[in-house]
C-alpha positions as CSV (number, residue, x, y, z in Angstrom):
1,M,-19.0,-9.7,-2.1
2,S,-16.8,-9.2,-5.1
3,A,-13.2,-11.0,-5.2
4,L,-11.1,-8.4,-4.6
5,E,-13.1,-8.3,-0.7
6,T,-11.5,-11.9,-0.4
7,I,-8.1,-10.4,-0.5
8,R,-6.5,-10.2,3.6
9,G,-6.9,-6.6,4.6
10,Y,-8.6,-5.5,1.7
11,L,-9.3,-1.8,1.6
12,R,-10.4,0.3,-1.0
13,L,-9.6,4.0,-0.2
14,G,-11.7,5.7,-3.3
15,E,-12.3,5.3,-7.0
16,E,-7.8,5.0,-7.7
17,L,-6.6,3.4,-4.8
18,G,-7.3,-0.1,-3.5
19,T,-5.2,-2.1,-0.8
20,S,-4.3,-5.8,0.8
21,G,-2.6,-8.1,2.2
22,M,-1.0,-10.6,0.0
23,P,-3.4,-11.3,-3.0
24,E,-4.1,-14.9,-4.7
25,P,-2.8,-15.6,-8.6
26,E,-6.9,-15.5,-9.1
27,H,-7.4,-11.9,-7.7
28,F,-5.2,-9.8,-10.2
29,A,-7.6,-10.8,-13.2
30,A,-10.1,-9.3,-10.2
31,M,-8.2,-6.4,-10.1
32,R,-7.9,-5.8,-13.4
33,A,-11.7,-6.3,-14.0
34,A,-12.3,-3.8,-11.1
35,G,-9.9,-1.4,-13.2
36,F,-6.8,-0.6,-12.0
37,E,-3.9,-0.1,-13.8
38,A,-0.6,-1.0,-11.7
39,V,0.0,-3.2,-8.4
40,I,2.6,-2.0,-6.2
41,N,4.2,-4.6,-3.4
42,L,5.4,-3.6,-0.7
43,A,6.4,-7.0,0.8
44,L,9.4,-9.4,0.7
45,P,10.0,-11.7,-1.8
46,T,10.5,-14.1,1.4
47,S,7.2,-12.9,2.9
48,D,4.2,-15.6,3.5
49,H,2.7,-16.6,0.5
50,A,5.3,-14.5,-1.7
51,M,4.6,-15.4,-5.9
52,P,8.2,-15.8,-7.3
53,N,6.3,-14.9,-10.8
54,E,4.0,-12.0,-9.5
55,G,5.4,-9.4,-11.7
56,E,4.3,-12.3,-14.5
57,L,0.9,-12.3,-13.4
58,V,0.2,-8.9,-13.2
59,S,2.2,-7.9,-16.3
60,A,-0.2,-11.0,-18.2
61,Q,-3.3,-8.8,-17.0
62,G,-2.0,-6.0,-19.1
63,M,-1.2,-3.9,-15.3
64,T,2.1,-2.7,-14.4
65,Y,4.0,-4.0,-11.9
66,V,6.5,-2.3,-9.4
67,H,8.3,-4.2,-6.7
68,I,9.4,-2.3,-3.3
69,P,10.7,-4.5,-1.1
70,V,10.6,-3.2,2.4
71,R,11.5,-4.9,5.6
72,F,9.0,-4.5,7.8
73,D,10.9,-4.8,10.9
74,A,13.4,-1.8,9.7
75,P,11.5,0.7,7.1
76,Q,13.6,2.9,6.0
77,P,12.5,6.4,4.9
78,E,14.2,5.5,1.4
79,D,11.6,3.0,1.2
80,F,9.3,5.4,1.6
81,D,10.2,8.1,-0.8
82,R,10.5,5.4,-3.6
83,F,7.0,4.4,-3.0
84,S,6.2,8.4,-3.0
85,R,8.1,8.6,-6.4
86,V,5.9,6.2,-7.6
87,M,2.9,7.0,-6.7
88,E,3.4,10.5,-8.3
89,V,4.1,8.6,-11.6
90,F,0.8,6.7,-11.1
91,D,-1.2,10.4,-10.1
92,G,-5.2,10.1,-11.6
93,R,-4.3,5.9,-12.4
94,R,-6.2,3.3,-10.3
95,V,-3.1,1.6,-8.4
96,F,-3.7,-1.3,-6.5
97,V,-0.9,-1.3,-3.7
98,H,-0.3,-4.7,-1.6
99,C,2.3,-6.4,1.4
100,A,1.5,-9.3,3.1
101,A,-0.7,-7.8,5.2
102,N,-1.7,-4.6,4.4
103,M,0.1,-3.3,7.6
104,R,3.6,-1.7,5.7
105,V,0.8,-0.3,3.0
106,S,-1.7,1.2,5.3
107,A,1.5,3.5,6.9
108,F,2.7,4.3,3.8
109,V,-0.3,5.0,2.2
110,F,-1.4,7.1,5.5
111,L,1.4,8.9,4.6
112,H,1.5,9.5,1.4
113,R,-2.3,10.6,1.6
114,L,-1.8,13.1,4.2
115,H,1.2,14.9,2.6
116,G,-0.6,14.7,-0.6
117,G,-3.5,16.8,0.7
118,D,-5.8,13.8,-1.0
119,V,-7.7,13.5,2.4
120,S,-8.1,15.0,6.1
121,R,-5.9,13.7,8.5
122,E,-8.6,12.5,10.6
123,E,-9.8,10.3,7.4
124,A,-6.1,9.2,6.7
125,E,-5.8,8.6,10.6
126,R,-9.1,6.6,10.4
127,D,-8.5,4.7,7.4
128,L,-4.7,3.5,8.9
129,R,-6.3,2.0,12.1
130,K,-9.2,0.1,10.4
131,I,-6.2,-2.1,9.2
132,W,-4.0,-1.9,12.6
133,E,-2.6,0.1,15.0
134,P,1.2,0.4,14.1
135,D,3.7,-1.3,16.7
136,A,6.5,1.0,17.8
137,V,8.6,0.2,14.9
138,W,5.9,1.9,12.5
139,E,4.8,4.2,15.2
140,E,7.7,5.8,15.1
141,F,8.8,5.4,11.2
142,V,5.5,7.4,10.9
143,N,6.3,10.0,13.7
144,R,9.8,10.7,12.1
145,K,7.7,11.4,8.8
146,L,5.5,13.5,10.5
147,A,7.7,15.7,12.7
148,E,9.8,16.1,9.5
149,W,6.5,17.8,8.0
150,K,6.1,20.1,11.3
151,Q,2.6,17.2,11.8
152,P,1.7,16.3,15.3
153,P,2.4,12.3,16.0
154,L,0.3,9.7,15.7
155,D,-2.6,9.8,18.7
């Protein structure tokens, strides 16, 4: 088992994308060793096990750090828009995205992969459900975005 596989909710989605819940400080060296070039954190600074010096830990490994705090109980369309723009900047590079439990991330990554046409709807939805069944707040959030794109809602 790799060090990354010990992170809560770890899920590798191809060569360029890894996702998980909150890593431990020692996981950042493992991310770099696995070839990741950037870390995006969607957790709040007050999330369980959040590290106030995460940006420093990531930078010390020679990776880029981006923090987009997303409220779990109230995700906003602007949060996803910002995430999408950051993912576009890192297109073609290996990116590791995490939050507290990989729930926020799995929803955002589902939408991003679907909208970008990177994978089929079936594959994107299957990967989302490997992590969780979105609760009412997140199902509504995802379905609003899907409706904008004239896509059917989550089953």
